C-alpha positions in Angstrom: -72.0 146.0 -135.4 -69.6 144.7 -138.0 -69.5 140.9 -138.5 -66.5 139.2 -137.0 -63.9 137.8 -139.3 -63.9 134.1 -138.3 -61.1 133.1 -140.7 -57.7 132.3 -139.2 -54.6 133.8 -140.6 -52.5 131.2 -142.4 -49.3 132.0 -140.5 -50.8 131.0 -137.1 -49.7 127.4 -136.3 -52.4 124.8 -135.6 -51.8 122.6 -132.6 -53.0 119.2 -134.0 -51.6 116.2 -132.4 -49.6 113.8 -134.5 -50.5 110.1 -135.1 -50.0 107.4 -132.5 -47.0 105.3 -133.3 -45.6 102.1 -131.8 -42.0 101.2 -131.0 -40.4 98.4 -129.1 -40.3 98.7 -125.3 -36.8 99.8 -124.2 -35.2 99.4 -120.8 -35.9 103.1 -120.2 -39.6 102.3 -120.5 -39.8 99.6 -117.9 -40.8 101.9 -115.0 -43.5 103.5 -117.2 -44.9 100.1 -118.2 -44.9 98.8 -114.6 -46.6 102.0 -113.3 -49.3 101.9 -116.0 -50.0 98.2 -115.2 -50.2 99.0 -111.5 -52.7 101.8 -112.1 -55.0 99.4 -114.0 -54.3 96.2 -112.1 -58.0 95.8 -111.2 -58.5 94.9 -115.0 -55.1 93.2 -115.6 -52.9 90.6 -114.1 -50.3 92.0 -111.7 -46.8 92.5 -113.1 -43.5 93.1 -111.4 -40.1 93.6 -113.0 -39.3 89.9 -113.1 -42.6 89.0 -114.7 -42.2 91.9 -117.2 -38.8 90.5 -118.2 -40.4 87.1 -118.9 -43.3 88.6 -120.9 -40.9 90.7 -123.0 -39.0 87.5 -123.8 -42.1 85.7 -125.0 -43.9 88.6 -126.7 -44.2 88.8 -130.4 -44.8 92.6 -130.1 -44.0 94.5 -126.8 -44.5 98.1 -127.7 -44.8 101.6 -126.4 -47.5 103.8 -127.9 -46.3 107.4 -128.5 -47.8 110.6 -129.8 -45.6 113.5 -130.6 -42.7 111.8 -128.7 -44.8 111.4 -125.5 -45.5 107.9 -124.2 -49.2 107.4 -123.9 -49.5 103.6 -123.3 -48.2 100.2 -124.1 -49.3 96.9 -125.7 -48.2 93.3 -125.4 -49.1 90.7 -128.0 -48.3 87.0 -128.3 -48.5 84.9 -131.5 -49.8 81.4 -131.5 -47.0 79.0 -130.6 -45.4 81.3 -128.1 -44.0 79.9 -124.8 -46.3 82.4 -123.0 -47.8 80.6 -120.0 -51.0 82.7 -119.5 -54.2 80.7 -118.8 -56.3 82.8 -121.2 -53.7 82.4 -123.9 -53.7 78.6 -123.3 -57.5 78.7 -123.7 -57.1 80.2 -127.2 -54.2 77.8 -128.0 -56.5 74.8 -127.4 -59.1 76.1 -129.8 -57.2 78.0 -132.6 -54.1 77.1 -134.6 -53.2 80.6 -135.7 -53.9 83.9 -133.8 -52.3 87.0 -132.3 -53.3 87.3 -128.7 -53.6 90.8 -127.2 -52.6 90.2 -123.6 -52.8 93.8 -122.5 -53.1 97.3 -123.7 -52.9 100.1 -121.2 -53.4 103.8 -121.8 -52.1 106.4 -119.3 -54.9 108.0 -117.4 -54.1 111.5 -118.8 -54.5 110.2 -122.3 -57.7 108.1 -122.0 -60.8 109.0 -124.0 -58.7 110.7 -126.7 -58.7 107.9 -129.3 -55.4 106.4 -128.4 -56.7 102.9 -127.9 -58.5 102.9 -131.2 -55.4 104.1 -132.9 -53.3 101.3 -131.4 -56.0 98.7 -132.4 -55.9 100.1 -135.9 -52.1 99.3 -136.0 -52.4 96.0 -134.3 -55.2 94.8 -136.5 -53.0 95.2 -139.6 -50.7 92.5 -138.3 -52.8 89.3 -138.2 -56.1 88.0 -139.6 -57.3 86.7 -136.2 -56.9 88.7 -133.0 -57.8 87.1 -129.7 -58.3 88.7 -126.3 -60.5 88.6 -123.2 -62.4 91.1 -121.3 -63.5 90.9 -117.6 -67.2 90.3 -117.1 -66.8 89.5 -113.4 -65.8 92.1 -112.1 -67.3 93.8 -115.1 -65.4 96.0 -117.5 -68.4 97.3 -119.4 -66.5 100.1 -121.2 -63.9 97.6 -122.6 -66.6 95.1 -123.6 -68.5 97.8 -125.5 -65.3 99.1 -127.1 -64.4 95.6 -128.4 -67.9 94.7 -129.5 -68.0 98.1 -131.4 -64.8 97.1 -133.2 -66.3 93.8 -134.3 -64.9 91.4 -131.7 -67.3 88.5 -131.0 -67.8 86.1 -128.2 -65.7 82.9 -128.5 -66.4 81.6 -125.0 -66.0 82.3 -121.3 -63.4 81.3 -118.7 -63.6 81.6 -114.9 -60.6 81.8 -112.6 -60.0 78.7 -110.4 -61.4 80.5 -107.4 -64.4 81.9 -109.3 -63.6 85.6 -108.4 -63.0 86.5 -112.1 -64.8 85.6 -115.3 -63.6 86.7 -118.7 -65.4 86.8 -122.0 -63.0 85.3 -124.6 -63.3 87.4 -127.8 -62.1 86.9 -131.4 -62.0 89.2 -134.4 -61.5 87.6 -137.8 -60.1 90.2 -140.2 -60.7 89.5 -143.8 -58.0 90.1 -146.4 -54.9 89.7 -144.2 
């Protein structure tokens, strides 16, 4: 039996996905953002169209993540000094003068576990020396906690909801050289 030729002809295209890019959320993206948020609401605060409008007005960065022209997720970030009224954001504001708060990052279910979140974080982490965020520990979001710890985010504290049904670990990553 002759050995198989395992080389690929150079004229056959390779289907390698392009990089993840970020662009501002447009009006045409609103339904997509609301649907993704609804699908992951057990880890996020609920959001309707009125609340989304307020968040977009306060956000420093409100962006759609795309790969090869397809929407794969979204991210909302608030700089210190924003009018954003989130309680977790307020916790960081009381303790830090300068930070970029990652309120939420959501990846569409069909695109999870493909490196999109890491690619978005790579882009976000180029924007500020101190990134602040929180991760649910009650109810637990173990995958998110492991992901953030693996990226170098450390514990800055803990905050419980008024009714005690939710507890979040407050996390910070100090990025040298920015």
